[in-house]
C-alpha positions in Angstrom: 45.0 87.2 -144.9 47.1 85.6 -142.5 45.9 81.9 -141.0 44.3 81.9 -137.8 46.0 79.9 -134.8 43.2 79.3 -132.4 39.8 80.6 -133.7 38.1 78.0 -136.4 34.8 78.3 -138.4 32.8 78.8 -135.6 35.0 80.4 -132.5 37.5 78.6 -130.3 36.7 75.2 -129.8 38.9 72.2 -127.8 38.7 70.1 -124.7 38.1 71.9 -121.4 40.9 72.8 -119.5 43.3 71.4 -122.1 45.4 74.6 -124.2 43.7 76.7 -126.0 40.3 76.3 -123.9 42.3 77.0 -120.2 41.1 79.8 -117.9 44.4 81.6 -118.3 43.6 81.5 -122.3 39.9 83.1 -121.3 41.1 85.6 -119.2 43.7 86.8 -121.9 40.6 86.5 -124.6 38.3 88.5 -122.3 41.0 91.1 -121.8 42.0 91.1 -125.5 38.0 91.1 -126.6 37.5 94.3 -124.2 40.7 96.4 -125.4 39.4 95.7 -128.6 36.3 97.3 -128.5 37.8 100.0 -126.4 39.7 101.0 -129.2 37.0 100.5 -132.1 34.2 101.8 -130.3 32.6 105.1 -131.8 30.9 105.9 -128.7 33.6 105.5 -126.3 31.6 104.1 -123.5 33.1 101.5 -121.2 32.4 98.3 -123.1 29.3 96.4 -122.2 30.2 92.5 -122.6 26.7 90.0 -122.5 28.2 86.4 -121.5 25.9 83.5 -122.1 26.6 80.1 -121.7 25.4 76.4 -122.1 25.1 73.7 -119.4 28.2 72.6 -119.5 30.4 71.7 -116.0 33.3 73.7 -117.5 31.2 76.7 -118.2 31.5 77.9 -114.4 35.4 78.5 -114.9 35.1 79.4 -118.2 32.6 82.3 -118.0 34.5 83.7 -114.7 37.6 83.2 -116.5 36.7 85.3 -119.2 34.5 87.8 -117.4 37.8 88.5 -115.0 39.7 89.5 -118.5 37.1 91.7 -118.8 36.9 93.4 -115.7 41.1 93.6 -115.4 40.3 95.4 -119.0 38.3 97.9 -117.4 34.7 96.3 -119.5 31.5 95.9 -117.6 29.8 92.2 -117.6 26.1 91.1 -118.0 26.3 87.0 -117.4 22.8 85.9 -118.5 23.4 81.9 -117.0 22.0 79.2 -119.9 20.7 81.1 -122.6 20.7 79.5 -126.3 23.4 81.1 -128.8 20.7 83.2 -130.8 19.5 84.5 -127.1 23.1 86.0 -126.9 23.4 87.2 -130.0 19.9 89.0 -129.8 20.7 90.5 -126.1 23.6 92.0 -127.9 21.8 93.7 -129.9 18.6 94.9 -127.7 20.9 95.6 -124.7 23.3 97.9 -127.0 26.0 95.9 -126.1 29.5 95.9 -127.4 29.9 92.3 -128.2 28.6 89.3 -126.7 29.9 85.9 -125.8 28.7 82.3 -125.9 30.8 79.9 -123.9 29.5 76.6 -125.6 31.1 73.7 -128.0 27.3 73.3 -129.5 27.1 69.9 -130.2 30.2 68.2 -129.0 30.3 66.1 -125.7 30.6 67.8 -122.2 34.4 67.7 -122.2 34.7 70.0 -124.7 34.0 73.6 -124.7 34.4 76.5 -126.9 33.9 80.5 -126.9 31.8 82.2 -129.6 32.1 86.3 -130.1 29.3 88.5 -131.6 30.0 92.4 -132.2 27.1 94.6 -131.5 24.9 94.1 -134.1 24.7 90.3 -133.3 27.1 89.2 -136.0 30.2 86.6 -135.6 33.5 88.1 -135.9 34.7 88.5 -139.7 38.2 86.5 -140.0 40.5 90.0 -139.7 39.0 90.7 -136.3 39.6 86.9 -135.0 43.2 87.3 -136.1 43.9 90.8 -134.1 42.5 89.3 -131.0 44.7 86.0 -131.2 47.9 88.3 -131.5 46.7 90.1 -128.2 45.8 86.5 -126.7 49.1 85.3 -127.9 51.1 88.6 -126.8 49.0 89.5 -123.7 51.8 92.1 -123.1 51.0 94.2 -126.3 47.8 95.3 -124.1 48.3 98.0 -121.2 47.2 96.9 -118.3 44.6 99.0 -115.6 44.3 99.5 -112.2 42.3 101.4 -109.5 39.3 103.0 -110.4 39.7 101.8 -114.1 38.7 98.4 -113.4 35.2 97.0 -114.4 32.8 95.0 -113.1 30.2 92.1 -113.3 26.7 91.1 -112.4 24.2 88.4 -113.1 20.7 89.5 -115.2 18.6 86.4 -114.9 15.7 88.4 -116.7 17.6 87.8 -120.3 16.1 84.7 -120.7 12.3 86.3 -120.5 13.5 88.6 -123.1 14.7 85.9 -125.5 11.3 84.4 -125.0 9.0 86.8 -126.0 11.7 87.7 -129.0 11.5 84.6 -130.5 7.6 84.0 -130.2 7.2 86.9 -132.3 8.8 84.4 -135.3 5.5 82.9 -134.8 2.9 84.9 -137.3 0.5 86.5 -134.8 -2.6 85.0 -136.6 -1.5 81.7 -135.4 -1.2 79.7 -132.4 -0.1 76.2 -131.7 -3.3 75.0 -130.0 -4.4 71.6 -131.2 -1.1 70.5 -131.8 1.1 67.7 -130.1 5.0 68.0 -130.3 8.1 65.9 -128.7 11.0 68.5 -127.6 14.1 67.5 -126.7 16.6 70.0 -125.4 19.8 67.9 -125.6 20.3 68.8 -121.9 21.6 71.8 -123.0 21.3 75.9 -123.1 17.3 75.5 -124.4 16.5 73.4 -121.1 14.6 75.9 -119.8 13.4 78.5 -122.2 11.8 76.0 -124.9 9.7 74.8 -123.4 8.1 77.4 -121.8 8.0 78.9 -125.6 5.9 76.1 -127.0 3.3 76.0 -123.8 3.2 79.5 -123.9 2.1 79.2 -127.1 -0.5 76.5 -126.8 1.1 73.2 -127.7 1.1 70.4 -125.8 4.5 69.5 -125.1 6.2 66.5 -124.2 9.9 67.0 -122.9 13.0 65.3 -123.1 16.5 66.5 -122.4 15.7 68.8 -119.9 17.7 68.0 -116.7 21.0 69.0 -117.1 23.6 67.8 -114.8 26.6 69.5 -116.5 28.0 66.2 -117.8 24.6 65.2 -119.6 24.4 67.7 -122.5 23.9 65.9 -126.0 24.6 62.5 -124.3 21.9 60.0 -126.3 19.7 62.9 -127.3 19.3 66.1 -128.9 20.0 66.9 -132.4 22.5 64.6 -132.9 21.0 61.5 -131.3 17.5 61.6 -132.1 16.3 58.3 -131.4 14.6 59.0 -128.0 12.3 61.7 -129.6 11.7 59.6 -132.8 10.2 56.9 -130.7 8.4 59.0 -128.3 7.1 60.8 -131.2 5.2 57.3 -132.5 4.4 56.3 -128.8 2.0 59.5 -128.5 1.6 60.1 -132.1 2.8 63.6 -132.0 2.7 65.8 -134.8 6.0 67.0 -134.7 9.3 66.0 -132.7 12.1 68.8 -132.2 15.6 68.1 -131.5 18.0 70.7 -130.5 21.6 71.0 -129.8 23.7 71.9 -126.8 23.5 75.9 -127.7 20.0 75.8 -129.5 21.4 77.1 -132.8 20.2 74.1 -135.0 17.4 72.0 -135.1 16.7 68.4 -136.2 12.8 68.1 -136.9 11.0 64.6 -137.1 7.8 64.1 -138.7 4.4 62.3 -137.5 5.8 58.9 -138.7 9.3 59.1 -136.5 11.5 60.1 -139.5 13.9 62.7 -139.4 13.6 65.7 -142.1 17.1 66.7 -144.0 18.0 70.5 -143.1 18.0 71.4 -147.1 14.2 70.0 -147.3 12.9 72.4 -144.4 15.0 75.3 -145.9 13.0 74.8 -149.0 9.7 74.7 -147.2 10.6 77.5 -145.5 11.3 79.6 -148.8 8.1 78.3 -150.0 6.1 79.7 -146.7 7.9 83.0 -147.1 7.2 83.4 -150.6 3.4 82.4 -150.5 3.2 84.8 -147.3 5.1 87.8 -148.8 8.0 87.3 -146.8 10.2 87.0 -149.8 9.3 88.0 -153.6 10.6 86.3 -157.1 14.4 86.4 -157.6 15.4 86.9 -153.8 18.3 85.0 -152.8 18.4 81.9 -150.4 21.9 81.3 -149.3 23.1 77.6 -148.8 26.5 76.4 -148.6 28.8 73.9 -150.7 27.4 71.3 -149.0 23.6 72.0 -149.8 22.1 69.2 -151.8 21.4 70.0 -155.6 18.1 69.0 -155.3 17.2 72.0 -153.3 19.0 74.4 -155.6 17.0 72.8 -158.2 13.7 73.3 -156.5 14.3 76.7 -155.5 14.9 77.4 -159.1 11.4 76.1 -159.7 10.0 78.6 -156.9 11.5 81.6 -158.9 14.2 82.2 -156.3 17.8 82.3 -156.8 20.7 80.3 -154.7 23.9 81.1 -153.7 26.6 78.7 -152.3 28.8 80.1 -149.1 31.6 78.5 -147.1 30.5 76.1 -144.6 29.6 77.9 -141.2 26.5 79.8 -140.3 28.7 83.1 -140.0 29.5 83.0 -143.7 25.8 82.2 -144.6 25.3 85.4 -142.7 27.7 87.4 -144.4 26.4 86.8 -147.5 22.8 87.2 -146.2 23.9 90.9 -145.6 25.2 91.5 -148.7 22.6 90.2 -150.8 19.6 91.1 -148.5 18.6 87.4 -148.5 15.9 86.5 -146.0 16.7 82.9 -145.5 20.2 80.5 -145.3 21.2 77.5 -143.7 22.9 74.3 -143.7 21.6 70.6 -144.3 22.6 70.3 -140.8 19.9 72.4 -139.5 21.4 75.7 -138.7 18.9 78.2 -140.5 19.2 82.1 -140.3 15.6 84.2 -140.7 17.3 88.0 -141.1 14.0 89.6 -140.1 14.5 87.8 -136.7 18.0 87.2 -135.9 21.8 87.1 -137.2 22.6 83.4 -136.2 21.0 79.6 -136.6 17.9 79.4 -134.1 16.5 75.9 -133.3 13.5 76.8 -131.9 12.3 79.8 -134.6 13.0 77.2 -137.3 10.8 75.0 -135.3 8.2 77.2 -135.1 7.8 78.5 -138.7 7.7 74.6 -139.4 4.8 74.6 -137.0 3.7 77.8 -138.7 3.9 76.0 -142.0 1.8 73.2 -140.6 -0.8 75.4 -140.1 -0.6 77.8 -143.0 -0.6 74.7 -146.0 -3.0 72.6 -143.5 -0.6 69.8 -144.5 1.9 67.3 -142.7 5.4 67.9 -142.8 6.3 64.8 -144.6 3.9 65.7 -147.4 5.4 69.6 -147.4 8.9 68.9 -147.3 8.9 65.7 -150.0 8.6 68.5 -152.1 12.1 68.9 -151.9 13.5 66.3 -153.8 17.0 65.4 -152.6 19.3 63.8 -154.8 21.5 60.8 -154.0 25.0 61.8 -152.8 28.1 59.8 -151.7 30.9 61.1 -150.0 34.4 59.2 -150.2 37.4 59.7 -148.0 40.6 58.7 -149.8 43.6 58.8 -147.5 46.7 61.2 -149.5 50.2 62.1 -148.5 50.4 65.7 -150.0 48.0 68.0 -150.4 48.3 70.4 -153.8 45.9 72.5 -154.6 43.5 70.3 -156.9 43.5 72.9 -159.4 47.1 72.2 -160.2 46.9 68.6 -160.8 45.9 68.1 -164.2 45.0 64.2 -163.9 42.5 65.1 -161.3 41.1 68.2 -163.5 40.6 65.9 -166.5 38.8 63.4 -164.1 36.6 66.3 -162.8 36.0 67.4 -166.3 34.6 64.0 -167.3 32.5 63.5 -164.3 31.0 66.6 -164.8 30.5 65.9 -168.3 28.4 62.7 -167.6 26.2 64.4 -164.4 25.6 67.7 -166.3 23.3 70.1 -164.9 21.4 67.7 -162.7 24.7 66.6 -160.9 27.4 67.9 -158.9 30.9 67.5 -157.8 33.0 68.6 -154.7 36.3 68.3 -154.1 38.2 69.3 -150.5 41.3 68.6 -148.2 40.1 67.6 -144.6 41.6 70.5 -142.0 42.8 68.3 -139.8 43.5 64.6 -141.4 45.4 63.5 -144.4 42.3 62.9 -146.5 40.3 64.5 -149.5 37.0 64.3 -149.6 35.2 63.4 -152.6 31.3 64.2 -152.8 29.0 63.7 -156.0 25.4 64.5 -156.4 23.3 62.8 -159.1 20.1 61.5 -159.8 21.1 57.8 -160.3 22.5 56.2 -157.1 24.7 53.3 -159.0 26.1 55.9 -161.6 27.6 58.5 -159.2 28.7 55.3 -157.1 30.7 54.3 -160.3 31.8 57.9 -160.7 32.8 58.5 -157.3 35.2 55.3 -157.3 37.1 56.4 -160.5 37.8 59.8 -159.4 38.6 58.7 -155.8 41.4 56.3 -157.2 42.5 59.1 -159.7 43.0 61.5 -156.7 44.6 58.5 -154.6 47.0 58.1 -157.5 48.1 61.6 -158.1 48.5 62.7 -154.2 50.5 59.6 -152.9 
């Protein structure tokens, strides 16, 4: 597999109006995406591409630039306006479009932006397709130019928001509503600022909102999933049952219990797995998909429930690829990206919050009481400055020390070594029951790694 130059683990991302997140690049990407689906479509229709966005100031220029590229290559564009990432994936499937595009840098500050691409099934594109798109972007002359009647067109369709509203509400079991529940909802001044309050209010909750006044510059600014302090304070002040903090594109969620404490994403995954098992949405021996960063406490909890656990690479598209392969009904990351295969193909913060509220109703217990069943193990992360990036398995001293550490930890501990993708750092993560022990082991392993790689 050739290395990709422009795409990362979640599409293209960078500082807006600075290479590669420029209008020129967005237009070339629009042409490349359209040409790809023109040449790979089975039905030979003119490619229809859904384009959603969050609330960043730079979304206007990138939305129009990308759409121009689609039109220049003979495609049709439907622009949805601000819409959560899972809404774009849903609209792409339900409207039988060839592709969907979300213009967003997720949890990043407003100065950044990005472009995520979905295929006709609402799945993020595999690495090999992104590589083909990169080749066309970097060599736009390879795409034949069109003119005259072969050019495409674009239109706005605001009703997509309503379609997604109906879809995501279907994730709450029809035997429940949210009456009697008071929630604090922080939309991060992002893509869900309209639709999220509608969803929870229409289901009967008493909703106190934060982060619902975007101005193009305040997305994720001291609010939302990355900055839940305001929501925590309001939960305590108003004695709310739950706090819900979304990120800029609403594909992840951070939940706050009634005591103002943030609930770890791995604990939520464990709770949702138990809910699905008890309500016959899962069966024993089904698989739950996590990542290399998932806490070992989640893995052991799922094993006690009789479920399997698989660690995929970090990134919800890798989680989804494994879920498709194993037919897993749920997968997710500690950060709060959680996928329910019955309802969608990507993380959905609103849906995850609805499932948490359903669990409160179903088990008649508080969120804290339920999630504490998933005992998370202490975890340390050391960053070691290095000079060389040699595969760890090729360094005998590191392998020897790794075996010693894992031998001490046994089955109730875990070690993960990886290199930073952007810095000269080796990242060392150790989990285990005893914080003092893993701290000592981490220092020893860090010293060996530093000596071997500098």
